[in-house]
C-alpha positions as CSV (number, residue, x, y, z in Angstrom):
1,X,-10.4,-1.4,-30.2
2,X,-8.1,1.1,-28.5
3,X,-4.9,-0.5,-29.9
4,X,-6.1,-0.3,-33.5
5,X,-6.9,3.4,-32.9
6,X,-3.4,4.0,-31.4
7,X,-1.6,2.2,-34.3
8,X,-3.5,4.2,-36.9
9,X,-2.8,7.4,-35.0
10,X,1.0,6.6,-35.2
11,X,0.7,5.8,-39.0
12,X,-0.9,9.1,-39.9
13,X,0.6,11.6,-37.5
14,X,3.6,12.4,-39.7
15,X,1.3,12.9,-42.7
16,X,-0.8,15.3,-40.6
17,X,2.3,17.3,-39.8
18,X,3.2,17.7,-43.5
19,X,-0.4,18.7,-44.4
20,X,-0.3,21.4,-41.7
21,X,2.9,22.6,-43.1
22,X,1.5,22.7,-46.6
23,X,-1.3,24.9,-45.3
24,X,1.2,27.2,-43.7
25,X,3.2,27.4,-46.9
26,X,0.1,28.3,-48.9
27,X,-0.9,30.9,-46.4
28,X,2.5,32.6,-46.3
29,X,3.2,32.4,-50.0
30,X,3.1,35.9,-51.6
31,X,0.6,36.4,-54.4
32,X,1.9,37.7,-57.8
33,X,2.0,41.5,-57.9
34,X,1.3,41.8,-54.2
35,X,2.4,45.2,-52.8
36,X,5.8,44.9,-51.1
37,X,4.7,47.2,-48.3
38,X,1.6,45.0,-47.6
39,X,3.9,41.9,-47.7
40,X,6.2,43.4,-45.1
41,X,3.2,44.3,-43.0
42,X,1.9,40.7,-43.1
43,X,5.4,39.3,-42.3
44,X,5.7,41.6,-39.3
45,X,2.1,40.9,-38.1
46,X,2.2,40.1,-34.3
47,X,0.6,36.8,-33.5
48,X,1.6,36.5,-29.8
49,X,3.0,38.6,-26.9
50,X,4.7,37.7,-23.7
51,X,6.1,40.4,-21.3
52,X,7.7,43.0,-23.6
53,X,8.4,40.5,-26.3
54,X,6.4,39.8,-29.5
55,X,6.2,36.9,-32.0
56,X,5.4,37.7,-35.6
57,X,4.0,35.5,-38.3
58,X,7.3,35.7,-40.2
59,X,9.2,34.4,-37.1
60,X,6.8,31.4,-36.9
61,X,7.1,30.7,-40.6
62,X,10.9,30.7,-40.5
63,X,10.9,28.3,-37.5
64,X,8.5,25.9,-39.1
65,X,10.2,26.0,-42.5
66,X,13.7,25.6,-41.2
67,X,12.6,22.6,-39.1
68,X,10.1,20.9,-41.3
69,X,10.3,22.6,-44.7
70,X,12.4,19.8,-46.4
71,X,10.0,17.1,-45.3
72,X,7.1,19.1,-46.7
73,X,8.9,19.8,-50.0
74,X,9.9,16.1,-50.3
75,X,6.3,15.0,-49.8
76,X,5.1,17.4,-52.5
77,X,7.7,16.1,-54.9
78,X,6.8,12.5,-54.1
79,X,3.1,13.3,-54.8
80,X,3.9,15.0,-58.1
81,X,6.2,12.2,-59.2
82,X,3.5,9.6,-58.4
83,X,0.9,11.7,-60.3
84,X,3.1,12.1,-63.3
85,X,3.8,8.4,-63.5
86,X,0.1,7.6,-63.1
87,X,-0.9,10.0,-65.8
88,X,1.8,8.6,-68.1
89,X,0.5,5.0,-67.5
90,X,-3.2,5.9,-67.6
91,X,-3.7,4.8,-64.0
92,X,-6.6,6.1,-61.9
93,X,-8.0,5.7,-58.4
94,X,-11.8,5.6,-58.3
95,X,-13.8,7.2,-55.5
96,X,-15.2,3.7,-54.6
97,X,-11.7,2.5,-54.1
98,X,-10.9,5.4,-51.7
99,X,-14.2,4.8,-49.9
100,X,-13.4,1.1,-49.5
101,X,-10.0,1.9,-48.0
102,X,-11.4,4.4,-45.6
103,X,-13.9,1.8,-44.5
104,X,-11.1,-0.6,-43.8
105,X,-9.3,2.0,-41.8
106,X,-12.3,2.5,-39.6
107,X,-12.2,-1.0,-38.2
108,X,-12.0,-0.8,-34.4
109,X,-14.1,2.4,-34.3
110,X,-17.7,2.5,-33.2
111,X,-18.8,4.5,-36.2
112,X,-17.6,6.5,-39.2
113,X,-18.2,9.8,-37.3
114,X,-16.1,8.5,-34.3
115,X,-13.3,7.6,-36.7
116,X,-13.2,11.1,-38.3
117,X,-13.6,12.8,-35.0
118,X,-10.7,10.8,-33.6
119,X,-8.5,11.6,-36.5
120,X,-9.3,15.3,-36.1
121,X,-8.6,15.3,-32.4
122,X,-5.6,13.1,-32.4
123,X,-3.6,14.1,-35.5
124,X,-5.5,17.2,-36.8
125,X,-6.5,15.6,-40.1
126,X,-9.8,16.5,-41.7
127,X,-11.9,14.2,-44.0
128,X,-10.5,16.0,-47.0
129,X,-6.9,15.5,-45.9
130,X,-7.5,11.8,-45.1
131,X,-9.1,11.5,-48.6
132,X,-6.0,12.9,-50.2
133,X,-3.7,10.7,-48.2
134,X,-5.6,7.6,-49.2
135,X,-5.7,8.7,-52.8
136,X,-1.9,8.9,-53.1
137,X,-1.4,5.7,-51.1
138,X,-3.6,3.8,-53.6
139,X,-2.2,5.5,-56.6
140,X,1.5,4.7,-55.8
141,X,0.5,1.1,-55.1
142,X,-1.1,0.8,-58.5
143,X,2.0,2.3,-60.2
144,X,4.4,0.1,-58.3
145,X,2.5,-3.1,-59.2
146,X,1.4,-2.1,-62.8
147,X,3.9,-4.5,-64.4
148,X,3.7,-7.3,-61.9
149,X,1.7,-10.5,-62.7
150,X,0.1,-12.6,-60.0
151,X,-1.2,-16.0,-61.2
152,X,-4.6,-17.3,-60.3
153,X,-3.0,-20.4,-58.7
154,X,-0.9,-18.2,-56.5
155,X,-4.1,-16.5,-55.3
156,X,-5.9,-19.8,-54.6
157,X,-2.9,-21.2,-52.8
158,X,-2.6,-18.2,-50.5
159,X,-6.3,-18.3,-49.6
160,X,-6.1,-22.0,-48.8
161,X,-3.0,-21.5,-46.6
162,X,-4.4,-18.5,-44.7
163,X,-8.2,-19.3,-44.2
164,X,-8.2,-17.3,-40.9
165,X,-7.6,-14.1,-42.8
166,X,-10.9,-14.5,-44.8
167,X,-13.3,-15.9,-42.3
168,X,-16.1,-13.6,-41.1
169,X,-15.6,-12.5,-37.5
170,X,-17.8,-10.9,-34.8
171,X,-17.2,-7.7,-33.0
172,X,-18.6,-6.9,-29.6
173,X,-19.4,-3.5,-27.9
174,X,-18.7,-4.2,-24.3
175,X,-18.8,-2.6,-20.8
176,X,-17.0,-4.2,-17.9
177,X,-16.3,-3.9,-14.3
178,X,-13.0,-5.2,-12.8
179,X,-12.9,-6.3,-9.2
180,X,-10.0,-7.7,-7.1
181,X,-11.7,-10.6,-5.5
182,X,-14.4,-13.1,-6.5
183,X,-16.5,-12.0,-3.5
184,X,-16.5,-8.4,-4.7
185,X,-17.3,-9.5,-8.3
186,X,-20.2,-11.6,-7.1
187,X,-21.6,-8.6,-5.2
188,X,-21.2,-6.4,-8.4
189,X,-23.0,-9.1,-10.4
190,X,-25.9,-9.1,-7.9
191,X,-26.2,-5.4,-8.0
192,X,-26.1,-5.3,-11.8
193,X,-28.7,-8.1,-12.1
194,X,-31.0,-6.3,-9.6
195,X,-31.4,-3.3,-11.8
196,X,-28.5,-1.0,-10.8
197,X,-27.1,1.1,-13.7
198,X,-24.1,-0.7,-15.0
199,X,-22.2,2.6,-15.9
200,X,-22.7,3.9,-12.4
201,X,-21.5,0.6,-10.9
202,X,-18.4,0.8,-13.1
203,X,-17.6,4.3,-11.9
204,X,-18.1,3.2,-8.3
205,X,-16.6,-0.3,-8.2
206,X,-14.2,-0.9,-11.1
207,X,-10.5,-1.1,-10.5
208,X,-9.7,-0.2,-14.1
209,X,-9.0,3.5,-13.9
210,X,-8.8,3.8,-17.7
211,X,-12.4,2.8,-18.2
212,X,-14.2,3.3,-14.9
213,X,-14.8,7.0,-15.6
214,X,-16.4,6.0,-19.0
215,X,-18.8,3.6,-17.3
216,X,-16.5,0.6,-18.1
217,X,-16.9,1.1,-21.8
218,X,-14.4,-1.0,-23.8
219,X,-15.7,0.1,-27.2
220,X,-15.8,-2.3,-30.1
221,X,-13.7,-5.4,-29.7
222,X,-13.0,-8.2,-32.2
223,X,-13.7,-11.7,-31.2
224,X,-10.0,-12.7,-31.5
225,X,-8.5,-9.5,-30.0
226,X,-5.1,-10.6,-28.4
227,X,-5.2,-7.7,-26.0
228,X,-8.4,-8.8,-24.3
229,X,-8.7,-11.6,-21.8
230,X,-10.0,-14.9,-23.6
231,X,-12.5,-15.3,-20.7
232,X,-14.1,-11.9,-21.5
233,X,-14.2,-12.7,-25.3
234,X,-15.8,-16.1,-24.6
235,X,-18.4,-14.6,-22.3
236,X,-19.3,-12.0,-24.9
237,X,-19.7,-14.6,-27.6
238,X,-22.1,-16.6,-25.5
239,X,-24.2,-13.7,-24.3
240,X,-27.4,-12.0,-25.5
241,X,-27.5,-8.3,-26.1
242,X,-28.1,-6.4,-22.9
243,X,-27.1,-9.4,-20.7
244,X,-24.6,-9.3,-17.8
245,X,-22.1,-12.1,-17.3
246,X,-21.2,-13.8,-14.1
247,X,-17.7,-13.1,-12.8
248,X,-14.9,-14.0,-15.3
249,X,-11.4,-14.6,-14.1
250,X,-8.7,-12.5,-15.8
251,X,-5.0,-11.7,-15.1
252,X,-6.1,-8.5,-13.4
253,X,-8.9,-9.9,-11.2
254,X,-12.5,-10.8,-11.8
255,X,-14.6,-9.1,-14.5
256,X,-18.3,-8.6,-14.9
257,X,-19.2,-8.0,-18.6
258,X,-22.2,-6.4,-20.3
259,X,-22.8,-6.9,-24.0
260,X,-24.2,-3.7,-25.5
261,X,-24.1,-4.5,-29.2
262,X,-22.6,-7.1,-31.6
263,X,-22.0,-7.1,-35.4
264,X,-20.4,-9.3,-38.0
265,X,-17.2,-8.2,-39.8
266,X,-17.6,-9.6,-43.3
267,X,-14.4,-10.0,-45.4
268,X,-16.3,-9.6,-48.7
269,X,-17.5,-11.8,-51.5
270,X,-15.1,-14.4,-53.1
271,X,-14.2,-12.1,-56.0
272,X,-13.4,-9.2,-53.7
273,X,-11.2,-11.4,-51.6
274,X,-9.3,-12.6,-54.6
275,X,-8.6,-9.0,-55.7
276,X,-7.4,-8.2,-52.2
277,X,-5.0,-11.1,-52.3
278,X,-3.9,-10.3,-55.8
279,X,-2.9,-6.8,-54.6
280,X,-1.2,-8.1,-51.5
281,X,0.9,-10.6,-53.4
282,X,1.8,-8.0,-56.1
283,X,3.0,-5.5,-53.4
284,X,5.1,-8.3,-51.9
285,X,6.8,-8.7,-55.3
286,X,7.1,-5.0,-55.9
287,X,10.0,-2.9,-54.6
288,X,9.4,-1.1,-51.3
289,X,7.2,1.9,-51.9
290,X,9.8,4.3,-50.6
291,X,12.4,3.0,-53.1
292,X,9.9,3.0,-55.9
293,X,9.0,6.6,-55.2
294,X,12.7,7.6,-55.3
295,X,13.0,5.9,-58.7
296,X,10.0,7.9,-59.9
297,X,11.7,11.1,-58.7
298,X,14.8,10.2,-60.7
299,X,12.8,9.3,-63.7
300,X,10.9,12.6,-63.7
301,X,14.1,14.5,-62.9
302,X,13.0,16.0,-59.6
303,X,15.5,18.8,-58.5
304,X,15.7,20.9,-55.4
305,X,16.6,24.5,-56.3
306,X,17.9,27.1,-53.9
307,X,16.7,25.4,-50.8
308,X,19.5,26.8,-48.8
309,X,18.0,30.3,-48.9
310,X,14.5,29.1,-48.0
311,X,15.2,26.2,-45.6
312,X,18.8,26.8,-44.5
313,X,19.9,23.5,-46.2
314,X,22.2,22.7,-49.1
315,X,20.6,23.1,-52.5
316,X,21.1,19.5,-53.6
317,X,18.7,16.7,-54.0
318,X,17.7,15.2,-50.7
319,X,16.6,11.6,-50.0
320,X,13.0,11.1,-50.8
321,X,10.6,10.6,-48.0
322,X,8.1,7.8,-48.3
323,X,4.7,8.9,-49.7
324,X,1.8,9.3,-47.3
325,X,0.3,5.9,-46.2
326,X,3.0,4.0,-48.1
327,X,5.0,0.9,-47.1
């Protein structure tokens, strides 16, 4: 689902920026005992030229640090504060928990590989960086809710009041062709049913410029997707794999739909559902993650030292940024 992909891209783009900055910092940091002449040579290394002007690695570093250095430093302090608190309380995040969260994040993508490729292309985050981001997200949530009690009755009541959240749903992989008139759509339907390649027809006849070049591919769509015409969703639910629908009226015209694949999105077994609700209700009772992380920084006495020289900012404690993937 394209909207799910877009929303996730927005969520992680700031995290990606900080991760890139961390790599820059590590690359540019001088090793102990490094020869000063070699250091100066590295700092003056030319990385770009235009006309008679040059840009050195040190110029880039200073620009990046002065603009984003404090954000990166704050994120590093947040992560250290979270880890200190978790170690003190004996809290851990298991690999299976990280894997489960990553699987949840992949909803709306055709496959695991498509998800990771999209994250790499859109926000520059690798598998390892996403893994780290999810680790700290889960760890700070555990720390924030460690002292919060959620009763079994609260969990049961929530599940009863929100049955739609826990019902299994279907997802459809669809192609479609959008025509302006019913006559045009009927003609498209006849051509598709007579053996013409659906992707080619979409490129030649579809009004939807966003999908026509991709053969009308809509990707994976949930059965209750609010951004897709109800008529298209109903047609998909009633179709067999490989079938082509008769014209379906939408707000933008008349659509011909082809069902490529379908799958069921299972919400988990009853025990897993109750644990999910327990965590959700605990987080609702907990302070906002941003505020909680600031409290941890105060508790563990985080201090910014001499940041004016490195980042061009006053050497006093700055407001903590929210941890990656937090509330």
